[in-house]
C-alpha positions as CSV (number, residue, x, y, z in Angstrom):
1,M,9.4,20.3,-16.5
2,D,9.4,21.8,-13.0
3,V,9.1,19.7,-9.9
4,F,5.4,20.4,-9.2
5,Q,4.5,19.3,-12.8
6,A,6.6,16.1,-12.4
7,I,4.8,15.4,-9.1
8,D,1.5,16.0,-10.7
9,E,2.3,13.8,-13.8
10,R,4.0,11.0,-12.0
11,H,2.0,7.8,-11.9
12,S,2.6,4.1,-11.6
13,Y,2.8,2.8,-15.2
14,R,1.9,-0.9,-15.6
15,G,1.5,-0.9,-19.4
16,A,3.7,-1.9,-22.3
17,F,6.9,-0.1,-23.3
18,T,8.2,0.8,-26.7
19,D,11.3,-0.9,-28.1
20,E,13.2,2.4,-27.8
21,P,16.4,1.9,-25.7
22,V,17.0,4.0,-22.6
23,P,20.3,5.9,-23.1
24,S,22.9,5.3,-20.4
25,D,23.2,9.0,-19.8
26,D,19.4,9.2,-18.9
27,L,19.8,6.1,-16.6
28,R,22.7,7.8,-14.9
29,A,20.8,11.1,-14.5
30,I,17.9,9.2,-12.9
31,V,20.1,7.4,-10.4
32,E,22.0,10.6,-9.7
33,A,18.6,12.1,-8.7
34,G,18.2,9.2,-6.3
35,L,21.7,9.8,-4.9
36,E,20.7,13.4,-4.0
37,A,17.9,12.2,-1.8
38,P,18.2,12.8,2.0
39,S,19.3,9.9,4.2
40,G,19.1,9.3,7.9
41,C,22.2,10.8,9.6
42,N,23.6,11.2,6.0
43,A,24.5,7.5,6.1
44,Q,23.9,7.3,2.3
45,S,23.4,3.5,2.7
46,T,21.3,2.8,-0.4
47,R,23.1,1.4,-3.4
48,F,21.9,1.0,-7.0
49,V,22.6,-1.3,-9.9
50,I,21.6,0.0,-13.3
51,V,20.7,-2.9,-15.6
52,N,20.8,-2.2,-19.4
53,D,22.7,-5.2,-20.8
54,P,20.2,-6.9,-23.1
55,Q,21.1,-10.4,-21.9
56,L,20.4,-9.5,-18.3
57,T,17.3,-7.5,-19.1
58,D,16.0,-10.5,-21.0
59,R,16.6,-12.7,-18.0
60,I,14.7,-10.3,-15.8
61,N,11.9,-10.0,-18.4
62,A,11.5,-13.8,-18.3
63,M,11.2,-14.1,-14.5
64,P,8.1,-16.0,-13.4
65,E,4.9,-14.1,-12.9
66,A,6.5,-10.9,-14.1
67,N,3.9,-8.2,-15.0
68,T,3.9,-6.3,-18.3
69,P,6.4,-3.5,-17.4
70,I,8.9,-6.1,-16.1
71,R,8.4,-8.3,-19.2
72,Q,9.0,-5.5,-21.6
73,A,11.5,-3.1,-19.9
74,R,14.6,-2.1,-21.8
75,A,16.3,-1.1,-18.6
76,F,16.0,-1.5,-14.8
77,I,17.2,0.3,-11.7
78,V,17.6,-2.0,-8.7
79,C,17.7,-0.4,-5.2
80,I,20.1,-2.4,-3.0
81,V,20.0,-2.5,0.8
82,D,21.7,-4.4,3.6
83,R,20.0,-7.6,4.9
84,N,21.0,-6.5,8.4
85,P,21.2,-2.7,8.2
86,P,23.7,-1.0,10.4
87,D,22.7,1.2,13.3
88,V,23.2,4.8,12.5
89,Y,21.5,6.6,15.3
90,K,21.0,5.2,18.8
91,G,20.3,1.7,17.7
92,L,18.1,2.7,14.7
93,S,18.6,2.2,11.0
94,F,16.9,4.3,8.4
95,Q,17.9,2.3,5.4
96,I,14.3,1.5,4.2
97,E,13.4,5.2,4.5
98,D,16.6,6.2,2.7
99,C,15.8,3.8,-0.1
100,A,12.2,5.1,-0.4
101,A,13.4,8.7,-0.5
102,A,15.9,7.9,-3.2
103,V,13.2,6.0,-5.2
104,Q,10.8,8.9,-5.0
105,N,13.4,11.2,-6.4
106,M,14.1,8.7,-9.2
107,L,10.3,8.4,-10.0
108,L,10.2,12.1,-10.5
109,A,13.3,12.1,-12.7
110,V,11.8,9.3,-14.8
111,T,8.7,11.4,-15.3
112,A,10.6,14.6,-16.1
113,L,12.6,12.7,-18.7
114,G,9.5,11.4,-20.4
115,Y,9.9,7.7,-19.3
116,A,7.6,5.6,-17.3
117,T,8.0,3.1,-14.4
118,V,6.3,1.4,-11.5
119,W,7.7,0.8,-8.1
120,I,8.1,-3.0,-7.7
121,D,8.7,-4.2,-4.1
122,G,6.4,-7.0,-3.0
123,W,6.9,-9.1,-6.1
124,L,10.6,-9.1,-5.4
125,R,10.1,-10.4,-1.9
126,K,8.2,-13.5,-3.0
127,D,9.4,-16.9,-4.2
128,G,13.1,-16.1,-3.9
129,R,13.0,-13.4,-6.7
130,A,15.2,-10.9,-4.8
131,E,17.8,-13.7,-4.2
132,T,17.7,-14.7,-7.9
133,L,18.1,-11.1,-9.0
134,G,20.9,-10.6,-6.4
135,H,22.7,-13.6,-7.7
136,W,22.5,-12.3,-11.3
137,L,23.8,-8.9,-10.2
138,G,26.6,-10.3,-8.2
139,L,25.4,-8.8,-4.9
140,P,27.5,-9.6,-1.8
141,T,25.9,-12.0,0.7
142,G,24.8,-9.2,3.1
143,K,23.0,-7.2,0.4
144,T,19.5,-7.7,-1.2
145,A,17.5,-6.2,-4.0
146,R,14.7,-4.2,-2.3
147,I,13.1,-2.3,-5.2
148,L,13.0,-2.8,-8.9
149,L,12.2,0.0,-11.3
150,P,11.5,-1.1,-14.9
151,I,12.2,1.9,-17.1
152,G,11.1,2.6,-20.7
153,R,9.1,4.8,-22.9
154,P,5.4,4.1,-22.4
155,A,3.7,2.5,-25.4
156,E,0.3,3.7,-24.3
157,T,-1.3,6.6,-22.6
158,V,-2.9,5.9,-19.3
159,Q,-5.1,8.0,-17.1
160,R,-3.4,8.9,-13.8
161,K,-5.6,7.7,-11.0
162,E,-7.2,10.4,-9.0
163,K,-5.7,11.2,-5.6
164,M,-8.0,11.8,-2.6
165,P,-8.6,15.5,-1.8
166,F,-6.5,17.4,0.6
167,E,-9.3,17.6,3.2
168,E,-9.5,13.8,3.4
169,R,-5.8,13.3,4.0
170,A,-4.3,16.4,5.6
171,W,-5.3,19.0,8.2
172,F,-3.9,22.0,9.9
173,N,-3.0,21.7,13.6
174,Q,-5.2,18.6,14.5
175,Y,-6.0,15.3,12.9
176,G,-9.5,15.5,11.2
177,S,-10.0,19.2,12.0
178,P,-12.1,21.1,9.4
179,V,-10.0,23.6,7.4
180,S,-11.3,27.0,6.8
181,L,-9.7,29.7,4.6
182,S,-9.0,31.8,7.7
183,E,-6.9,29.0,9.2
184,Q,-4.7,28.8,6.2
């Protein structure tokens, strides 16, 4: 699958997974795609924990208010960031941007390998879930789980939601300007 096909087919999957395990080699390939993402000042600050131990996946599956993909995932990838990110450029940190770029690469790799996932962020930041997960993963005090990707083979086919057309979200040279073929 080429990159444009993966971009076109990628979607947030909130359905059930099959019982098929996710091979460690595939999980490693997915995380390696994340490691290849750009990072501000090449700081490479984002870290990852791959969760495929059945005892640990069962604990995550049982977390309160977990949605279907979390409850049924056979594997997870956890994006780890610093609680107090270091300055990397004139008082700025790009850790959240770095994490997001890495996760996008991983979402495309998940799609290209025929798996499904959904980017889980807000759920982790409520009711101490990131702290609980961090404790289970043995994260140092200064680190936190920022994004959780439940990984598996989709048990159902879902229709990808339509994206808004180009003309409603992108323009040449000026915000909101009409696009004509001659301008392209």
